[in-house]
C-alpha positions in Angstrom: -10.6 -10.5 -27.1 -8.0 -13.1 -27.5 -9.5 -16.5 -28.3 -8.5 -19.8 -26.7 -8.1 -22.6 -29.2 -7.2 -26.2 -28.3 -5.6 -28.6 -30.8 -5.7 -32.3 -29.9 -3.5 -34.2 -32.2 -0.7 -36.8 -31.6 1.3 -35.8 -34.7 4.0 -33.3 -33.9 4.2 -32.0 -37.5 0.5 -31.6 -37.7 0.5 -29.6 -34.5 3.3 -27.4 -35.8 1.7 -26.6 -39.1 -1.7 -26.0 -37.5 -0.1 -23.6 -35.0 1.5 -21.7 -37.9 -1.8 -21.6 -39.8 -3.8 -20.4 -36.8 -1.2 -17.8 -35.7 -1.3 -16.3 -39.2 -5.1 -15.9 -39.2 -6.4 -15.2 -35.8 -5.4 -13.6 -32.5 -5.6 -16.7 -30.4 -3.9 -18.6 -27.6 -3.3 -22.1 -28.7 -3.0 -25.0 -26.3 -1.9 -28.5 -27.5 -2.8 -32.0 -26.3 -1.5 -35.2 -27.7 -4.6 -37.3 -26.9 -8.2 -37.1 -25.5 -7.2 -38.2 -22.0 -4.8 -35.2 -21.7 -7.5 -32.8 -22.9 -10.2 -34.2 -20.5 -7.8 -34.1 -17.5 -7.0 -30.5 -18.4 -10.7 -29.4 -18.8 -11.6 -31.0 -15.4 -9.3 -28.5 -13.7 -10.6 -25.4 -15.5 -13.3 -23.0 -14.3 -16.0 -22.5 -17.0 -14.9 -19.0 -18.0 -11.6 -20.4 -19.1 -12.9 -23.1 -21.4 -11.7 -22.9 -25.0 -13.6 -21.1 -27.7 -12.9 -23.9 -30.1 -11.4 -27.4 -30.1 -9.7 -28.9 -33.1 -9.7 -32.7 -32.7 -7.9 -35.4 -34.5 -9.6 -38.9 -34.7 -6.7 -41.3 -34.7 -4.8 -40.9 -31.4 -3.5 -43.3 -28.7 -5.2 -43.7 -25.3 -8.5 -41.9 -26.1 -9.3 -41.4 -29.8 -11.3 -38.6 -31.3 -14.6 -40.4 -31.3 -14.3 -41.2 -27.6 -13.1 -37.7 -26.8 -16.0 -36.1 -28.7 -18.5 -38.3 -26.9 -17.2 -37.3 -23.5 -17.1 -33.7 -24.4 -20.6 -33.6 -25.8 -22.2 -35.6 -23.1 -20.7 -33.4 -20.3 -23.0 -30.5 -19.4 -20.1 -28.2 -18.7 -18.3 -28.9 -22.0 -21.1 -29.8 -24.4 -21.4 -26.3 -25.9 -17.7 -26.0 -26.7 -17.5 -26.0 -30.6 -15.4 -29.0 -31.8 -14.1 -29.3 -35.4 -12.7 -32.6 -36.3 -9.5 -32.1 -38.3 -8.2 -35.5 -39.5 -6.4 -37.3 -42.3 -9.5 -39.4 -42.9 -11.9 -38.6 -45.7 -14.4 -41.3 -44.7 -18.1 -40.4 -45.2 -19.0 -42.9 -42.4 -16.6 -41.2 -40.0 -17.9 -37.8 -41.0 -21.5 -38.8 -40.3 -20.5 -40.3 -37.0 -18.7 -37.2 -35.6 -21.5 -34.9 -36.8 -24.0 -37.2 -35.1 -21.9 -37.0 -31.9 -22.1 -33.2 -32.0 -19.0 -32.0 -33.9 -19.4 -28.6 -35.6 -17.6 -29.8 -38.7 -15.4 -32.6 -40.2 -12.4 -31.5 -42.2 -9.8 -33.6 -43.9 -6.3 -32.3 -43.3 -4.8 -30.9 -46.5 -1.5 -32.4 -47.4 0.4 -29.1 -47.7 0.9 -26.2 -45.5 -0.5 -23.6 -47.8 -3.8 -25.3 -48.1 -4.0 -26.0 -44.4 -3.4 -22.2 -43.8 -6.3 -21.5 -46.2 -8.6 -23.9 -44.4 -7.8 -22.4 -41.0 -8.2 -18.9 -42.3 -11.6 -19.7 -43.6 -12.6 -21.0 -40.2 -11.3 -18.1 -38.1 -14.7 -16.3 -38.1 -16.3 -19.4 -36.6 -14.4 -19.2 -33.4 -14.3 -15.4 -33.2 -18.1 -15.5 -33.2 -18.2 -18.0 -30.3 -16.6 -15.5 -27.8 
């Protein structure tokens, strides 16, 4: 079964590299959003069976940042069970603790090179396959 993965990130290069890494490691349909507001608007118009199997969420975005987005997702009864992995440039322990407390499945610092990003995404692919 083809997995639905959402990537919420305002950086075009990060979206491109993540798409390449995901495409190489999993059979998935990838949808992109540039901020949390865009994601929430999209989810509001989807029937439950079409919700994503996994959401990758950046923290530093305009309009609705990753913390705000995660809080909305996890407090909504329809979306609260969607696994969310925060994928950000931050390596702050405080931010990691905060997103895990808000209900994120994991907090990963974006690697600075494509090869390492591909390795990270490959190591995660069983996580979203198991969620189907």
